VOPAGU-2260 file (C-alpha; in pm, 1 decimal, decimal comma):
REM VOPAGU-2260
SITE   aa  ch    i         X         Y         Z
SITE  MET   A    0       0,7      -3,1       1,9
SITE  THR   A    1     305,6     218,6      24,7
SITE  TRP   A    2     322,8     242,1    -352,4
SITE  ASN   A    3     -46,0     326,5    -351,7
SITE  HIS   A    4      14,3     618,6    -116,2
SITE  LEU   A    5     315,9     735,2    -332,5
SITE  ALA   A    6      78,9     736,8    -629,7
SITE  MET   A    7    -184,1     941,3    -448,6
SITE  VAL   A    8      90,0    1189,1    -350,4
SITE  SER   A    9     220,9    1205,9    -703,2
SITE  GLU   A   10    -144,4    1255,4    -832,8
SITE  ASP   A   11    -189,2    1541,0    -574,6
SITE  ALA   A   12     125,5    1703,0    -705,1
SITE  GLY   A   13      10,5    1692,4   -1065,8
SITE  LYS   A   14     257,9    1421,3   -1164,9
SITE  LEU   A   15      10,3    1201,1   -1340,8
SITE  ASP   A   16     270,8     968,0   -1523,0
SITE  ALA   A   17     454,1     903,8   -1185,7
SITE  ALA   A   18     117,8     843,6   -1023,7
SITE  GLU   A   19      18,5     587,3   -1290,8
SITE  MET   A   20     356,3     412,2   -1251,1
SITE  TRP   A   21     312,2     380,2    -867,1
SITE  TYR   A   22     -39,8     253,4    -911,3
SITE  ARG   A   23      59,1     -12,3   -1151,6
SITE  LYS   A   24     350,7    -106,7    -912,9
SITE  ALA   A   25     110,8    -140,8    -625,0
SITE  ILE   A   26    -128,1    -335,1    -832,4
SITE  ALA   A   27     142,3    -587,6    -934,1
SITE  GLY   A   28     251,5    -620,8    -574,9
SITE  LEU   A   29    -102,1    -672,6    -444,9
SITE  ARG   A   30    -179,7    -917,5    -714,9
SITE  ALA   A   31     131,0   -1126,0    -614,5
SITE  ALA   A   32      40,3   -1100,9    -241,0
SITE  ALA   A   33    -325,0   -1197,0    -309,1
SITE  ASP   A   34    -455,1    -884,7    -109,3
SITE  HIS   A   35    -781,3    -860,4    -278,6
SITE  ALA   A   36    -935,2    -573,9     -80,1
SITE  SER   A   37    -625,7    -342,6    -122,0
SITE  LEU   A   38    -600,9    -456,0    -493,1
SITE  ALA   A   39    -955,5    -339,4    -552,1
SITE  VAL   A   40    -873,0       2,6    -392,4
SITE  CYS   A   41    -566,7      39,5    -622,5
SITE  LEU   A   42    -751,9     -59,5    -924,8
SITE  ASN   A   43   -1026,9     182,7    -851,7
SITE  ASN   A   44    -765,3     465,1    -781,4
SITE  LEU   A   45    -587,6     403,1   -1120,6
SITE  ALA   A   46    -917,9     392,7   -1293,3
SITE  ASP   A   47   -1009,0     725,8   -1142,8
SITE  LEU   A   48    -680,3     870,9   -1249,9
SITE  LEU   A   49    -729,5     751,3   -1618,0
SITE  GLN   A   50   -1083,7     872,2   -1642,2
SITE  SER   A   51    -963,1    1221,7   -1681,3
SITE  GLN   A   52    -785,3    1120,9   -2012,3
SITE  THR   A   53   -1057,6    1083,3   -2280,9
SITE  ASN   A   54    -847,6     857,2   -2477,0
SITE  ARG   A   55    -820,2     601,4   -2192,9
SITE  LEU   A   56   -1187,8     577,1   -2086,8
SITE  ALA   A   57   -1210,4     214,9   -2202,9
SITE  GLU   A   58    -913,8     109,0   -1983,9
SITE  ALA   A   59   -1053,5     318,8   -1685,3
SITE  ARG   A   60   -1372,9     135,4   -1710,6
SITE  GLN   A   61   -1199,7    -217,4   -1737,6
SITE  LEU   A   62   -1011,7    -138,8   -1419,7
SITE  ALA   A   63   -1317,0     -10,6   -1243,1
SITE  GLU   A   64   -1514,4    -320,5   -1340,2
SITE  GLU   A   65   -1225,0    -544,0   -1221,2
SITE  SER   A   66   -1219,3    -364,2    -885,5
SITE  LEU   A   67   -1607,6    -403,0    -865,3
SITE  ALA   A   68   -1586,5    -782,4    -929,0
SITE  ILE   A   69   -1326,9    -812,1    -652,1
SITE  CYS   A   70   -1540,9    -587,7    -414,2
SITE  GLN   A   71   -1845,8    -809,9    -474,5
SITE  THR   A   72   -1665,6   -1101,6    -316,6
SITE  LEU   A   73   -1572,9    -894,8     -11,6
SITE  ASP   A   74   -1770,7    -800,1     294,0
SITE  PRO   A   75   -2023,4    -535,7     159,0
SITE  GLY   A   76   -1967,4    -297,8     445,4
SITE  ALA   A   77   -1592,0    -286,3     414,3
SITE  ALA   A   78   -1583,3    -281,6      18,5
SITE  GLU   A   79   -1739,5      61,9     -27,4
SITE  ILE   A   80   -1878,1     -50,0    -353,6
SITE  TRP   A   81   -2069,6     274,4    -402,4
SITE  LYS   A   82   -1745,7     440,6    -488,7
SITE  ILE   A   83   -1692,6     207,5    -785,6
SITE  TYR   A   84   -2054,2     250,3    -909,1
SITE  ASN   A   85   -1988,9     629,8    -888,1
SITE  LEU   A   86   -1689,8     599,5   -1108,7
SITE  LEU   A   87   -1853,3     362,3   -1349,2
SITE  ALA   A   88   -2141,2     613,4   -1381,7
SITE  ARG   A   89   -1906,5     900,9   -1453,3
SITE  LEU   A   90   -1712,5     688,7   -1710,1
SITE  ARG   A   91   -2043,9     593,9   -1889,6
SITE  THR   A   92   -2131,7     970,7   -1895,9
SITE  LYS   A   93   -1793,5    1065,7   -2040,1
SITE  SER   A   94   -1804,7     783,9   -2299,9
SITE  GLY   A   95   -2150,4     858,2   -2406,8
SITE  SER   A   96   -2269,8     502,1   -2338,8
SITE  HIS   A   97   -2580,5     467,9   -2117,8
SITE  GLY   A   98   -2597,6      95,2   -2093,8
């Protein structure tokens, strides 16, 4: 999760390329560790970062959907699935698809 925090700091500083690199590093590490709850958070964070780039909406949506799939297997109270649904709704609006 340290890499996730570095990504968030980079994102806040406007260093989006560095943020993406840290999110991807965190995702790879969390996949290897099988830390599903933290993986879902990082996937959603990366999706949120990418959704600001019009040419990357499909990738952002895929990451958010993967995060949602993981969260649906976790304790509903801890997963905060509403955040992912909110992001997916924004992605649908941006991409012009309503389905």
